[in-house]
VEXDREN-2710 file (C-alpha; in Angstrom, 1 decimal):
% VEXDREN-2710
k/r/px/py/pz
1/MET/-72.4/-154.2/69.1
2/ALA/-69.3/-153.1/67.2
3/SER/-66.6/-155.7/66.8
4/SER/-63.2/-155.1/68.5
5/PRO/-60.3/-154.2/66.2
6/PRO/-58.1/-157.1/65.2
7/LYS/-55.0/-157.6/67.3
8/ARG/-51.6/-156.9/65.7
9/PRO/-49.1/-159.9/65.7
10/LEU/-46.0/-159.9/67.9
11/PHE/-43.8/-159.6/64.9
12/GLU/-44.8/-158.0/61.7
13/ARG/-42.8/-157.3/58.5
14/VAL/-43.8/-153.8/57.2
15/GLY/-43.2/-152.2/53.9
16/ALA/-45.9/-153.8/51.7
17/PRO/-47.8/-151.2/49.6
18/ALA/-51.0/-151.7/51.7
19/ASP/-49.0/-150.8/54.8
20/SER/-46.7/-148.1/53.4
21/ALA/-48.1/-145.3/55.5
22/HIS/-47.7/-147.3/58.7
23/ALA/-44.2/-148.4/57.6
24/THR/-42.8/-144.9/57.4
25/ARG/-43.8/-144.0/61.0
26/SER/-41.2/-144.0/63.7
27/LEU/-42.4/-144.9/67.1
28/PRO/-46.0/-145.3/65.7
29/GLU/-47.8/-145.3/69.0
30/ALA/-46.7/-141.7/69.7
31/HIS/-46.2/-140.4/66.1
32/ARG/-47.6/-136.9/65.7
33/SER/-49.7/-137.4/68.9
34/VAL/-48.7/-134.0/70.5
35/LYS/-50.7/-131.1/69.1
36/VAL/-48.6/-127.9/68.6
37/TRP/-49.7/-124.4/67.7
38/GLU/-49.2/-123.4/64.0
39/SER/-46.2/-121.2/63.6
40/GLY/-48.3/-118.4/62.2
41/ASP/-51.0/-118.4/64.9
42/PRO/-51.2/-114.7/66.0
43/LYS/-53.0/-115.7/69.2
44/ARG/-50.0/-117.5/70.6
45/SER/-46.7/-116.0/71.7
46/ARG/-43.5/-117.5/70.4
47/PHE/-42.7/-118.6/73.9
48/ARG/-46.0/-120.6/74.2
49/GLN/-45.3/-122.0/70.8
50/TRP/-41.9/-123.1/71.9
51/LEU/-43.4/-124.7/75.0
52/ALA/-45.5/-127.0/72.8
53/PHE/-42.2/-128.2/71.1
54/ALA/-40.2/-128.4/74.3
55/GLY/-39.6/-131.9/75.7
56/PRO/-37.7/-134.1/73.3
57/GLY/-34.4/-132.4/74.2
58/PHE/-34.9/-133.3/77.8
59/LEU/-35.6/-136.9/77.0
60/VAL/-32.3/-137.0/75.1
61/SER/-30.5/-135.1/77.8
62/VAL/-31.0/-137.9/80.4
63/GLY/-28.7/-140.1/78.4
64/TYR/-26.0/-137.5/78.9
65/MET/-26.3/-137.7/82.7
66/ASP/-26.9/-141.4/83.2
67/PRO/-24.9/-143.6/85.6
68/GLY/-22.3/-144.2/82.9
69/ASN/-21.4/-140.5/83.0
70/TRP/-21.2/-140.8/86.8
71/GLY/-18.5/-143.5/86.5
72/THR/-16.3/-141.6/84.1
73/ASP/-16.8/-138.3/85.8
74/LEU/-16.0/-139.7/89.3
75/ALA/-13.0/-141.5/88.0
76/GLY/-11.7/-138.4/86.1
77/GLY/-12.3/-136.0/89.0
78/SER/-10.9/-138.3/91.7
79/GLN/-7.7/-139.2/89.7
80/PHE/-7.0/-136.0/87.8
81/GLY/-8.8/-133.2/89.7
82/TYR/-10.2/-130.6/87.4
83/THR/-7.9/-131.4/84.5
84/LEU/-10.5/-133.3/82.3
85/LEU/-13.3/-130.7/82.7
86/TRP/-12.5/-129.4/79.3
87/VAL/-13.3/-132.9/77.9
88/ILE/-16.9/-132.6/79.3
89/LEU/-17.3/-129.1/77.7
90/ALA/-16.0/-130.2/74.3
91/SER/-18.1/-133.4/74.4
92/ASN/-21.2/-131.4/75.3
93/LEU/-20.6/-129.0/72.4
94/MET/-20.2/-131.9/70.0
95/ALA/-23.4/-133.5/71.5
96/ILE/-25.4/-130.3/70.8
97/PHE/-24.1/-130.1/67.3
98/LEU/-25.0/-133.7/66.5
99/GLN/-28.3/-133.8/68.3
100/VAL/-29.5/-130.7/66.4
101/LEU/-28.6/-132.5/63.2
102/CYS/-30.7/-135.5/64.4
103/ALA/-33.7/-133.3/65.1
104/ARG/-33.4/-131.7/61.6
105/LEU/-33.3/-135.2/60.1
106/GLY/-36.5/-136.3/61.8
107/ILE/-38.4/-133.0/61.1
108/VAL/-37.4/-132.6/57.5
109/THR/-37.6/-136.2/56.2
110/GLY/-40.1/-137.8/58.6
111/ARG/-37.6/-140.6/59.0
112/ASP/-35.5/-141.5/62.1
113/LEU/-31.7/-142.2/61.7
114/ALA/-32.2/-146.0/61.8
115/GLN/-34.7/-145.8/58.9
116/SER/-32.5/-143.4/57.0
117/CYS/-29.5/-145.7/57.3
118/ARG/-31.6/-148.6/56.0
119/ASP/-32.7/-146.5/53.1
120/TYR/-29.2/-145.1/52.4
121/TYR/-26.9/-148.1/52.7
122/ALA/-26.8/-151.6/51.3
123/ARG/-28.6/-154.2/53.4
124/PRO/-25.4/-155.8/54.9
125/VAL/-24.2/-152.4/56.0
126/GLY/-27.6/-151.7/57.6
127/ILE/-27.5/-155.0/59.5
128/ALA/-23.9/-154.4/60.7
129/LEU/-24.9/-150.9/61.9
130/TRP/-27.9/-152.4/63.7
131/LEU/-25.8/-155.0/65.5
132/LEU/-23.2/-152.4/66.5
133/CYS/-26.0/-150.2/67.9
134/GLU/-27.5/-153.0/69.8
135/ILE/-24.2/-153.6/71.5
136/ALA/-24.0/-150.0/72.4
137/ILE/-27.5/-150.1/73.9
138/ILE/-26.7/-153.2/75.9
139/ALA/-23.5/-151.4/77.3
140/CYS/-25.5/-148.3/78.1
141/ASP/-28.4/-150.3/79.7
142/LEU/-25.8/-152.2/81.8
143/ALA/-24.5/-148.9/83.2
144/GLU/-28.1/-147.7/83.9
145/VAL/-29.3/-150.8/85.6
146/ILE/-26.2/-151.1/87.8
147/GLY/-26.4/-147.4/88.7
148/SER/-30.1/-147.8/89.7
149/ALA/-29.4/-150.9/91.7
150/VAL/-26.5/-149.2/93.6
151/ALA/-28.8/-146.3/94.3
152/LEU/-31.5/-148.5/95.7
153/ASN/-28.9/-150.3/97.8
154/LEU/-27.6/-146.9/99.2
155/LEU/-31.1/-145.6/99.9
156/LEU/-33.0/-148.7/101.1
157/GLY/-30.3/-151.2/101.8
158/LEU/-31.7/-153.5/99.0
159/PRO/-29.2/-156.1/97.8
160/LEU/-27.7/-155.3/94.4
161/VAL/-29.2/-158.4/92.7
162/TRP/-32.7/-157.5/93.8
163/GLY/-32.1/-153.9/92.8
164/VAL/-31.2/-155.1/89.3
165/VAL/-34.5/-157.1/89.1
166/LEU/-36.6/-154.3/90.5
167/THR/-35.1/-151.8/88.0
168/GLY/-36.4/-154.0/85.2
169/LEU/-39.9/-153.3/86.3
170/ASP/-39.6/-149.7/85.0
171/VAL/-40.7/-151.3/81.6
172/LEU/-44.2/-151.5/83.1
173/LEU/-44.2/-147.8/83.9
174/LEU/-43.1/-147.0/80.4
175/LEU/-45.9/-149.1/78.8
176/LEU/-48.4/-147.3/81.0
177/LEU/-47.0/-143.8/80.2
178/VAL/-46.9/-144.3/76.4
179/ASN/-50.6/-145.4/76.5
180/ARG/-51.5/-142.3/78.5
181/GLY/-49.7/-139.8/76.2
182/PHE/-46.2/-138.9/75.3
183/ARG/-46.3/-135.6/77.1
184/LYS/-46.6/-137.5/80.4
185/ILE/-43.3/-139.3/79.7
186/GLU/-41.7/-135.9/79.0
187/ALA/-43.2/-134.4/82.2
188/ILE/-41.8/-137.2/84.4
189/ILE/-38.4/-137.0/82.7
190/ILE/-38.2/-133.3/83.3
191/VAL/-39.0/-133.8/87.0
192/LEU/-36.3/-136.4/87.3
193/VAL/-33.8/-134.1/85.5
194/ALA/-34.7/-131.2/87.8
195/THR/-34.2/-133.5/90.8
196/ILE/-30.7/-134.5/89.6
197/GLY/-29.8/-130.8/89.0
198/LEU/-31.0/-129.7/92.4
199/CYS/-29.2/-132.5/94.3
200/PHE/-25.9/-131.6/92.6
201/ALA/-26.4/-127.9/93.1
202/TYR/-26.8/-128.6/96.8
203/THR/-23.7/-130.8/97.0
204/ILE/-21.5/-128.4/95.0
205/VAL/-22.4/-125.6/97.4
206/LEU/-21.2/-127.8/100.3
207/ALA/-18.1/-129.0/98.5
208/LYS/-16.7/-125.4/98.0
209/PRO/-14.5/-126.3/95.0
210/ASP/-11.6/-124.2/93.7
211/TRP/-13.4/-122.1/91.1
212/ASN/-10.2/-120.8/89.6
213/ALA/-9.1/-124.4/89.0
214/VAL/-12.5/-125.2/87.6
215/VAL/-12.3/-122.4/85.0
216/LEU/-8.7/-123.4/84.1
217/GLY/-9.7/-127.0/83.7
218/ALA/-12.6/-126.1/81.4
219/VAL/-10.5/-124.1/79.0
220/THR/-7.1/-125.8/79.1
221/PRO/-6.9/-129.0/77.0
222/ALA/-4.7/-131.6/78.7
223/ILE/-4.3/-135.4/78.8
224/PRO/-1.8/-136.3/81.4
225/ASN/-1.3/-140.0/80.5
226/THR/-2.9/-143.1/78.9
227/ALA/-5.1/-143.7/81.9
228/ALA/-6.5/-140.1/81.5
229/LEU/-7.0/-140.8/77.8
230/LEU/-9.1/-143.9/78.7
231/ILE/-11.2/-141.8/81.0
232/ALA/-11.5/-139.0/78.5
233/LEU/-12.7/-141.4/75.8
234/GLY/-15.1/-142.8/78.4
235/ILE/-16.4/-139.3/79.1
236/LEU/-16.8/-138.8/75.3
237/GLY/-18.7/-142.1/74.9
238/ALA/-20.8/-141.3/77.9
239/THR/-21.6/-137.8/76.7
240/VAL/-22.2/-138.3/73.0
241/MET/-24.3/-141.5/73.2
242/PRO/-25.0/-143.4/69.9
243/HIS/-28.5/-144.5/70.7
244/ASN/-29.5/-140.9/71.6
245/LEU/-28.9/-139.9/68.0
246/TYR/-31.5/-142.5/66.9
247/LEU/-33.8/-141.5/69.7
248/HIS/-33.9/-137.8/69.0
249/SER/-34.5/-138.2/65.3
250/SER/-37.6/-140.2/66.2
251/ILE/-39.2/-138.4/69.1
252/VAL/-39.2/-135.0/67.4
253/GLN/-41.8/-136.6/65.2
254/THR/-44.3/-136.8/68.1
255/ARG/-45.2/-133.2/67.3
256/ALA/-48.1/-132.6/64.9
257/PHE/-46.8/-129.4/63.3
258/GLY/-47.9/-128.2/59.9
259/ALA/-46.4/-129.3/56.6
260/GLY/-45.8/-125.7/55.3
261/LYS/-42.3/-124.3/54.9
262/ARG/-43.0/-121.8/57.6
263/ASP/-44.1/-124.5/60.0
264/VAL/-41.0/-126.7/59.3
265/LYS/-38.6/-123.8/59.9
266/ALA/-40.4/-123.0/63.1
267/ALA/-40.2/-126.6/64.2
268/LEU/-36.4/-126.6/63.4
269/ALA/-35.9/-123.4/65.4
270/PHE/-37.9/-124.5/68.4
271/ASN/-36.2/-127.9/68.6
272/THR/-32.8/-126.3/68.3
273/ILE/-33.6/-124.1/71.3
274/ASP/-35.0/-127.1/73.2
275/THR/-31.8/-129.1/72.5
276/ILE/-29.4/-126.4/73.6
277/LEU/-31.3/-125.7/76.9
278/ALA/-31.6/-129.4/77.7
279/LEU/-28.0/-130.4/77.0
280/GLY/-26.9/-127.2/78.8
281/MET/-28.5/-128.8/81.9
282/ALA/-26.7/-132.1/81.1
283/PHE/-23.4/-130.2/81.0
284/PHE/-24.1/-128.7/84.4
285/VAL/-24.7/-132.1/85.9
286/ASN/-21.7/-133.8/84.3
287/ALA/-19.4/-130.9/85.3
288/ALA/-20.9/-131.0/88.8
289/ILE/-20.0/-134.7/89.2
290/LEU/-16.4/-134.2/88.2
291/ILE/-16.1/-131.0/90.2
292/LEU/-17.5/-132.7/93.3
293/ALA/-15.1/-135.6/92.9
294/ALA/-12.2/-133.2/92.5
295/ALA/-13.2/-131.1/95.4
296/VAL/-13.9/-133.9/97.9
297/PHE/-11.8/-136.9/96.7
298/TRP/-8.9/-135.7/94.7
299/ARG/-8.2/-132.9/97.1
300/ASN/-7.8/-135.4/99.9
301/GLY/-5.8/-138.0/97.8
302/MET/-8.7/-140.5/97.4
303/VAL/-9.3/-142.4/94.2
304/VAL/-12.9/-143.6/93.9
305/SER/-13.5/-147.1/92.4
306/GLU/-17.1/-147.7/93.5
307/LEU/-20.3/-145.7/93.6
308/GLN/-20.9/-147.0/97.1
309/GLU/-17.4/-145.8/98.1
310/ALA/-18.2/-142.3/96.8
311/HIS/-21.4/-142.3/98.8
312/GLN/-19.6/-143.4/102.0
313/LEU/-16.8/-140.9/101.6
314/LEU/-19.3/-138.0/101.1
315/ARG/-21.0/-138.6/104.4
316/PRO/-18.0/-137.6/106.6
317/ALA/-16.8/-135.0/104.2
318/LEU/-20.1/-133.1/103.5
319/GLY/-22.7/-134.7/105.8
320/GLY/-25.5/-137.2/105.6
321/ALA/-27.8/-134.9/103.6
322/ALA/-25.2/-134.6/100.8
323/ALA/-24.7/-138.4/100.7
324/THR/-28.5/-138.9/100.5
325/ALA/-28.7/-136.3/97.7
326/PHE/-26.0/-138.1/95.8
327/ALA/-27.9/-141.4/96.1
328/LEU/-31.2/-139.8/95.2
329/ALA/-29.7/-138.2/92.1
330/LEU/-28.2/-141.5/91.1
331/LEU/-31.6/-143.2/91.3
332/ALA/-33.3/-140.4/89.3
333/SER/-30.5/-140.7/86.7
334/GLY/-30.8/-144.4/86.3
335/GLN/-34.6/-144.5/86.1
336/SER/-34.9/-141.7/83.7
337/SER/-32.2/-143.0/81.3
338/THR/-33.6/-146.6/81.3
339/ILE/-36.9/-145.2/80.1
340/THR/-35.3/-143.4/77.2
341/GLY/-32.9/-146.3/76.5
342/THR/-35.8/-148.7/76.1
343/LEU/-37.5/-146.3/73.7
344/ALA/-34.3/-146.1/71.7
345/GLY/-34.1/-149.9/71.6
346/GLN/-37.5/-150.1/70.0
347/ILE/-36.7/-147.3/67.5
348/VAL/-33.4/-149.0/66.4
349/MET/-34.8/-152.5/65.9
350/GLU/-37.9/-151.3/64.0
351/GLY/-36.0/-148.8/62.0
352/PHE/-33.1/-151.0/60.8
353/LEU/-35.0/-154.2/60.4
354/ASN/-38.2/-152.7/59.0
355/ILE/-40.4/-154.7/61.3
356/ARG/-42.9/-153.8/64.0
357/VAL/-42.6/-155.6/67.3
358/ALA/-45.3/-155.5/69.9
359/PRO/-44.1/-152.6/72.1
360/TRP/-44.4/-154.6/75.4
361/LEU/-42.3/-157.5/73.9
362/ARG/-39.6/-155.2/72.5
363/ARG/-39.3/-153.4/75.8
364/LEU/-39.1/-156.7/77.8
365/VAL/-36.4/-157.9/75.4
366/THR/-34.5/-154.6/75.9
367/ARG/-34.7/-154.9/79.7
368/GLY/-33.6/-158.5/79.5
369/LEU/-30.6/-157.7/77.5
370/ALA/-29.5/-155.3/80.2
371/ILE/-30.6/-157.2/83.3
372/ILE/-29.0/-160.6/82.4
373/PRO/-25.5/-159.2/81.9
374/ALA/-25.9/-157.0/85.0
375/LEU/-26.8/-160.0/87.1
376/ILE/-23.9/-161.9/85.8
377/VAL/-21.4/-159.1/86.4
378/ILE/-22.7/-158.3/89.9
379/SER/-22.7/-162.0/90.8
380/ALA/-19.1/-162.4/89.5
381/THR/-17.7/-159.3/91.2
382/GLY/-19.8/-159.1/94.3
383/GLY/-20.8/-155.5/93.3
384/LYS/-17.2/-154.3/93.5
385/ASP/-15.3/-151.9/91.1
386/THR/-18.6/-150.4/89.9
387/VAL/-16.9/-147.2/88.6
388/GLU/-14.3/-149.2/86.6
389/LEU/-17.1/-151.3/85.1
390/LEU/-19.1/-148.1/84.2
391/VAL/-16.0/-146.6/82.6
392/VAL/-15.4/-149.7/80.4
393/SER/-19.1/-149.7/79.3
394/GLN/-18.8/-146.1/78.2
395/VAL/-15.6/-146.8/76.3
396/VAL/-17.6/-149.4/74.4
397/LEU/-20.1/-146.7/73.6
398/SER/-17.3/-144.4/72.4
399/MET/-16.0/-147.2/70.1
400/GLN/-19.4/-147.5/68.5
401/LEU/-19.9/-143.8/68.1
402/PRO/-18.2/-143.4/64.7
403/PHE/-20.6/-145.9/63.2
404/ALA/-23.5/-143.6/64.1
405/ILE/-22.1/-140.1/63.5
406/PHE/-20.6/-140.8/60.0
407/PRO/-24.0/-142.1/58.7
408/LEU/-25.7/-139.1/60.4
409/MET/-23.4/-136.7/58.5
410/MET/-23.8/-138.6/55.2
411/VAL/-27.6/-138.6/55.4
412/THR/-28.1/-135.0/56.5
413/SER/-25.6/-133.8/53.9
414/SER/-27.6/-135.4/51.1
415/PRO/-29.7/-132.9/49.0
416/VAL/-31.7/-135.8/47.7
417/ARG/-33.0/-136.6/51.2
418/MET/-32.9/-133.2/52.9
419/GLY/-33.6/-130.9/50.0
420/GLU/-32.9/-127.2/50.8
421/TYR/-32.2/-128.3/54.4
422/ALA/-29.1/-130.3/53.5
423/ASN/-26.0/-129.4/55.5
424/PRO/-24.2/-126.3/54.2
425/LEU/-20.4/-126.4/53.7
426/TRP/-19.5/-125.2/57.2
427/VAL/-21.6/-127.8/58.9
428/LYS/-20.0/-130.5/56.8
429/LEU/-16.5/-129.3/57.7
430/VAL/-17.3/-129.1/61.4
431/GLY/-19.2/-132.4/61.4
432/PHE/-16.7/-134.5/59.5
433/THR/-13.9/-133.0/61.6
434/ILE/-15.7/-134.2/64.8
435/CYS/-16.3/-137.6/63.2
436/THR/-12.6/-138.0/62.2
437/ALA/-11.3/-136.8/65.6
438/ILE/-13.5/-139.3/67.5
439/ALA/-12.5/-142.2/65.1
440/GLY/-8.8/-141.2/65.4
441/LEU/-8.9/-141.2/69.2
442/ASN/-10.6/-144.6/69.3
443/VAL/-8.0/-146.1/67.0
444/TYR/-5.2/-144.6/69.2
445/LEU/-6.8/-146.1/72.3
446/LEU/-7.1/-149.5/70.7
447/TRP/-3.5/-149.3/69.6
448/GLU/-2.4/-148.5/73.1
449/THR/-4.6/-151.2/74.8
450/ILE/-4.7/-154.2/72.5
451/GLY/-1.7/-153.6/70.3
452/PRO/-1.0/-153.0/66.6
453/ILE/-1.6/-156.6/65.5
454/TRP/-5.2/-156.6/66.7
455/VAL/-5.8/-153.1/65.4
456/GLY/-4.5/-154.3/62.0
457/LEU/-6.8/-157.3/62.0
458/ILE/-9.8/-155.2/62.9
459/GLY/-8.9/-152.8/60.1
460/ALA/-8.5/-155.6/57.7
461/ALA/-11.9/-157.1/58.7
462/ILE/-13.6/-153.7/58.1
463/LEU/-11.9/-153.2/54.7
464/GLY/-12.8/-156.8/53.7
465/PHE/-16.5/-156.2/54.7
466/ALA/-16.5/-152.9/52.7
467/GLY/-15.0/-154.7/49.7
468/TYR/-17.6/-157.4/49.9
469/VAL/-20.5/-154.9/50.0
470/ARG/-19.0/-152.7/47.2
471/PHE/-17.9/-155.4/44.7
472/VAL/-19.6/-158.7/45.6
473/TYR/-23.0/-158.1/47.2
474/ARG/-25.9/-157.7/44.9
475/ALA/-29.3/-156.7/46.2
476/THR/-32.1/-159.1/45.4
END
């Protein structure tokens, strides 16, 4: 009888010559596990070839319509009407631009963004980027867990604390799905995304928004005051999510496309289409949440501070079916985004630290890092002010965003790493303009909220760290 294969340890340092092939794989349990048709196969139409590549964009898109987005969009719509709709549109265009770069990085180099940062920067910088990304993932998971718990409370009457605990069990579903094939994860995510879209399409029809004001809000940039700036940055942080950049650069590598130049170009083209379509759906959902809040709450002079309050106010305004659709979409949003957030947590830890952690252990750790803070917050607040909490969590994401997008631009602009696929001049100009604008807005927000002294101390700490890495640190 054949002997069973040896078990892998819980923690394993990779990178030794004997394990170099395994060390270069991102998300190894799913790496190149999805067969796609060769780009030159005359028996398959280009549409069917694209279908084989379609999926990663939708996994990424759920991060752009997670409960954190609900908090910022509800706050923006209920306080400022349709005024901040342009922020959602601009953020979505930035997201498409950055996610396409992530897909290109993964397809061309076979490395995810975390691995690329580890290769590109000195070790202290890599560790710092990893810690910042883990903070962002915790903030994102906190929003997702709380959103799912609120949805379970609205639909089933389940106490928020028990809802948080139950939400953590989705890690078991993820383990099962990964073992059954990555395509099954994608199929379930697409069903959940479709559910969210249909629910909001239904509620928007009932809400009867002012479409002239919708168009004006989408094309007229305006920030009425500092409170609006805080929400606008929250929308930005909730839309362009740091961990999604790491996730996308990894999951595009689940496709087993050919190594030829024609195959690589086809993979780049098909993944670009996938990203645009999926994030277009995410824009519809985000815009629909803000439009719904403006049409129902702002129009009637109501400011929403809790997800439960939004659900309760929808019932008399639009009917019980609309309120149920709102709660169902919230549950689908929370559950889909926790799945992809957990995958991103594994990719970030393994990529930055160059270790392999048993998948079940890494996912349990990720869930625990989200559930424990959520339990503390809900116990301390009694489940009140959920929208404000979600907005704060998304501002934290926005603060971390520059530490992901600048490395992305640096790596994808490097001819040494990207070869002929390195960013052309116009992409560099657009990309670094986006990075600079986001960083500048974050500095301004910090200046307004914590004052110039703290901003100066933070700036000095960053400069001191950079000086240490540049002039003192020596790799061993």
